N, C-alpha and C positions, 0 to 999 in steps of 0.2 A: 811803452813804458809799464803799462799795467801788467802785461804778460810777464815781463821780467820780474816784477815784484811777486806776482803769484807763483812763478816758478821758484823763486828764492824762498817764499813762504812754504813751499812743498818740502824743500830740503832742510828746512828748519824744524819740520815736524819729526819728533822723536821716534814715533812708531814707524814712519816711513824709513828712517835711517836704520832702524833695527831690522826692518824687513829686507832692505838692501843688503846689510851685513849678513843676514841669514842666507840669502840667495847666493851671495859671494862665497860663503863658507861651503855651502852645498856644491857649488860649481867647482871649487878647489878640490873637495873630496872626490867628486866624480872624475875630474881630470886626472887625479892621482891614481884612482882605481882603474881608469881607462888605460893609463900608462903601464900599470902593473899587468894588466890583461894583455896589452900588446907584447910586452916583454915575454910573458908566459907563452903565448902563442908562437912567437918567434923561436923560442927555445924548443917547442915541440916540433915545429916545421923543421929545424935543423936536425933534431934527433930522428925524426921519421924519415927525412931524406937519407941520412946515413944508414939507417936500418934497411931502406930500400935498396940502396947501393950494395950493401953487404949481402942481402938476400939475392940480388941478381947475380952477384959474383959466385955465390954458392951454387945457384942453378946452373950457370955456365961450367962450373967445375964438375958438377954431377952429370951434366950432359956429356962432357968429355969422357968422364969415366964410363958412362953407359956406352958410348961409341967404342971404347977400347974393349969393354966386355963383349958387345956385339960382334966385334971383329974377331974375337977369339973363339966364338962358338960357330959351328956350322948351322945351316938352316934348319935342320931337324931338331937339333937341341934348342934353338931359339924358339921354334913353334911349341915345343913341349914346355918350355919355361914359361912362355907367354900364357899358355893355357892354364897354368897353375896360378 
């Protein structure tokens, strides 16, 4: 019974209530900022993934164009172009 009274007495303490309120406010702010950070990171991941896909497609297109160009030249011309 004494423990319950001490516990109740702790929560009656005004300084302790203010400290708990301050900690709760800090935790709410941190949670909000963490949510914003997660959202921002997700947006960057989506953006970078799309950029990566676009660049891979451009590389494939350029490789195809290079194959076409290489097929149109004979070996002597290719050797000369590569040396330049």
